[in-house]
C-alpha positions as CSV (number, residue, x, y, z in Angstrom):
1,M,62.6,67.8,-90.6
2,R,64.0,64.3,-90.8
3,K,67.5,63.5,-92.0
4,F,68.1,60.6,-94.4
5,I,71.2,59.2,-96.0
6,H,70.8,58.7,-99.8
7,T,73.3,56.8,-101.9
8,V,73.4,58.3,-105.4
9,G,72.3,55.8,-108.1
10,K,73.3,55.6,-111.7
11,N,72.0,58.5,-113.8
12,Q,70.5,60.3,-110.7
13,T,70.6,64.1,-110.6
14,L,70.2,66.5,-107.8
15,S,66.8,67.4,-109.3
16,S,65.6,63.8,-109.4
17,I,66.8,63.1,-105.9
18,A,65.1,66.3,-104.6
19,K,61.9,65.2,-106.2
20,L,62.1,61.8,-104.6
21,Y,62.3,63.3,-101.1
22,N,60.0,66.3,-101.8
23,T,62.7,68.8,-101.0
24,S,64.8,71.3,-103.0
25,V,68.1,71.1,-104.8
26,V,69.3,74.0,-102.7
27,S,68.6,72.1,-99.5
28,I,70.6,69.1,-100.8
29,T,73.5,71.3,-102.0
30,N,73.7,73.1,-98.7
31,S,74.4,69.9,-96.8
32,N,76.6,68.1,-99.4
33,K,79.5,68.3,-101.8
34,T,78.6,68.9,-105.4
35,P,78.8,67.9,-108.1
36,I,77.4,64.5,-107.1
37,H,78.6,61.2,-108.4
38,E,77.3,57.6,-108.4
39,G,77.8,56.0,-105.0
40,Q,78.1,59.2,-103.1
41,R,76.2,59.3,-99.9
42,L,74.1,62.5,-99.4
43,I,72.4,63.9,-96.3
44,I,68.9,64.7,-97.2
45,E,66.5,66.7,-95.0
46,S,62.8,66.1,-95.7
47,K,59.5,66.7,-94.1
48,N,58.2,63.5,-95.7
49,G,59.2,60.0,-95.2
50,K,59.6,57.3,-92.7
51,M,62.3,54.7,-92.0
52,H,61.2,51.1,-92.0
53,I,63.3,48.3,-90.7
54,V,62.6,45.0,-92.5
55,R,61.4,42.2,-90.2
56,P,61.2,38.5,-90.8
57,F,58.8,37.3,-93.5
58,E,58.3,40.8,-94.9
59,T,58.4,41.4,-98.6
60,L,58.7,44.7,-100.6
61,A,55.2,44.2,-101.8
62,K,53.9,43.8,-98.2
63,I,55.8,46.8,-97.0
64,A,54.6,49.0,-99.8
65,T,51.0,47.9,-99.2
66,M,51.4,48.7,-95.5
67,Y,52.3,52.3,-96.3
68,G,50.0,52.7,-99.3
69,V,52.9,53.3,-101.8
70,N,54.0,51.6,-104.9
71,E,56.7,48.8,-104.7
72,S,58.5,50.4,-107.6
73,D,58.8,53.7,-105.7
74,V,60.3,51.9,-102.7
75,I,62.8,50.2,-105.0
76,K,63.7,53.5,-106.7
77,I,64.1,55.7,-103.7
78,N,66.3,53.1,-101.9
79,N,68.4,52.4,-105.0
80,L,67.6,48.7,-104.9
81,Q,68.7,46.6,-107.9
82,S,65.9,44.2,-107.4
83,N,63.0,43.4,-105.0
84,R,65.3,41.4,-102.7
85,I,65.5,42.8,-99.2
86,Y,66.9,41.4,-96.0
87,I,66.0,41.4,-92.3
88,G,67.3,44.5,-90.5
89,Q,67.6,46.5,-93.8
90,Q,66.5,50.1,-93.5
91,L,64.1,51.3,-96.2
92,L,63.0,54.9,-96.7
93,I,59.3,55.1,-97.3
94,C,58.0,58.4,-98.8
95,E,54.3,58.8,-98.6
């Protein structure tokens, strides 16, 4: 199992977060305070997923293509407000 830090986004629920990471609500609640709130950082344990560190000249589209996932999924799971990323940023990629 890999551990990830997830920042709760607007209107996210335990169920929607569990679905993103392919894990259970119980697994999330065992490691975190509930109820959850926007901005809260959660520890998530998941069998799926990789951490990608953004390198110079990479775009979200290029990263998504590299892993065979949708750009919109990368935006959603990382709670990004747009497709803007920066060098050194860590992105969770769930395949």
